C-alpha positions in Angstrom: -67.8 -16.1 55.4 -64.7 -16.8 53.3 -64.1 -13.7 51.0 -66.4 -13.6 47.9 -63.5 -13.2 45.5 -62.0 -16.3 47.1 -64.9 -18.3 46.5 -65.3 -16.9 42.8 -61.6 -17.5 42.0 -62.0 -21.3 43.3 -65.1 -22.0 41.2 -63.4 -20.4 38.1 -60.3 -22.6 38.9 -62.4 -25.7 39.0 -64.3 -25.0 35.8 -61.7 -23.3 33.6 -59.7 -26.7 34.1 -62.3 -28.7 31.9 -60.4 -30.7 29.3 -60.4 -29.2 25.7 -61.4 -25.6 26.4 -59.3 -23.2 24.1 -60.1 -20.1 26.4 -61.6 -19.1 29.8 -62.6 -15.8 31.3 -64.5 -14.1 34.1 -64.8 -11.1 31.6 -68.2 -11.4 29.9 -68.1 -11.4 26.3 -71.0 -12.1 23.8 -70.2 -14.9 21.7 -69.9 -12.9 18.7 -66.9 -11.2 20.6 -65.1 -14.4 20.9 -63.2 -15.5 17.6 -63.9 -19.1 16.5 -60.2 -19.6 17.0 -60.7 -18.8 20.8 -63.6 -21.3 21.1 -64.6 -23.6 22.8 -64.7 -21.1 25.3 -65.9 -20.7 28.9 -67.2 -17.4 30.4 -68.2 -17.1 34.1 -70.3 -14.3 35.4 -71.4 -13.3 38.8 -75.2 -12.7 38.6 -76.7 -12.1 42.0 -76.5 -13.0 45.5 -79.2 -13.7 47.9 -79.4 -13.3 51.9 -81.6 -16.0 53.8 -82.1 -15.3 57.5 -83.2 -18.2 59.5 -83.9 -15.5 62.4 -83.4 -11.9 63.2 -80.6 -12.6 65.6 -78.5 -15.0 63.1 -76.3 -14.0 60.4 -77.3 -14.8 56.9 -76.9 -17.5 54.9 -75.6 -16.5 51.4 -76.6 -18.0 47.8 -74.1 -16.7 45.4 -75.4 -16.9 42.0 -73.2 -17.7 38.7 -73.9 -18.4 35.3 -71.3 -20.4 33.3 -71.6 -19.7 29.3 -69.9 -22.5 27.1 -69.6 -21.0 23.6 -68.4 -23.5 20.7 -68.2 -23.0 17.0 -67.9 -25.7 14.1 -66.6 -23.2 11.7 -67.0 -23.9 8.1 -68.0 -27.4 8.5 -71.5 -27.5 7.1 -72.2 -31.2 8.2 -70.9 -30.7 11.8 -73.6 -29.9 14.6 -72.9 -27.4 16.9 -74.9 -29.2 19.7 -72.8 -32.4 19.2 -69.5 -30.4 20.0 -71.4 -28.7 23.0 -72.6 -31.6 24.7 -69.3 -33.2 26.0 -68.5 -29.6 27.4 -71.6 -29.5 29.3 -71.0 -33.1 30.5 -67.4 -31.9 31.5 -68.8 -29.0 33.6 -71.2 -30.9 35.3 -68.6 -33.5 36.2 -66.3 -30.7 37.8 -69.1 -29.6 39.8 -69.9 -33.2 41.1 -68.9 -33.7 44.7 -65.5 -35.3 45.0 -65.2 -39.0 45.8 -66.2 -39.7 49.3 -67.9 -36.4 49.7 -71.8 -35.3 49.8 -71.5 -32.0 48.4 -68.9 -30.0 46.2 -67.4 -27.8 48.6 -64.6 -26.0 46.5 -62.0 -27.4 48.5 -63.8 -26.5 52.1 -64.6 -22.9 51.3 -68.3 -23.1 51.0 -71.0 -25.4 52.3 -72.3 -26.4 48.7 -71.8 -25.4 44.9 -74.2 -27.1 42.4 -76.1 -27.0 39.3 -79.1 -24.9 40.0 -81.8 -25.2 37.2 -82.4 -25.2 33.5 -79.4 -25.4 31.3 -80.4 -22.9 28.5 -78.9 -24.2 24.8 -79.2 -22.4 21.7 -77.5 -23.0 18.3 -77.3 -24.2 14.9 -79.9 -23.3 12.6 -80.0 -19.4 12.2 -76.9 -19.6 14.4 -74.7 -21.2 11.8 -71.9 -22.8 13.2 -72.6 -21.4 16.8 -73.6 -22.9 19.8 -74.2 -21.9 23.4 -75.0 -23.0 26.7 -75.7 -21.1 29.8 -75.3 -23.4 33.1 -76.7 -21.9 36.3 -74.7 -22.5 39.3 -75.5 -21.7 43.0 -72.9 -21.6 45.8 -74.2 -21.9 49.5 -72.2 -20.3 52.1 -73.3 -20.2 55.9 
């Protein structure tokens, strides 16, 4: 297996290049700790790894689990919808994780077997959150 750090760095490089982001970090910070001037922001967090075995004699296949958090803040604009600002960034992250043209899977440049969105994207914001909205995007990386 390629080193974990090489894999995580490649994923971060891919998703942090999403156009329009003001900041990106692998250091997890709560949205309240990210000033509005640093948003839209992307935070990447490693959340776990799963070893999958095909047999006792074979090495494991690894599934690396990552959460990508997108933070947006519309500031003092009482008419602006935080979700309307958030949606294009979700689309851009999904597009970044799509397979490159002519390929079946996103492989982070051949480092992994597959990297993809994995499950429900949690979205909160507006209402009691005021000008803030957050999306939590689960990603899984398959490595043989």
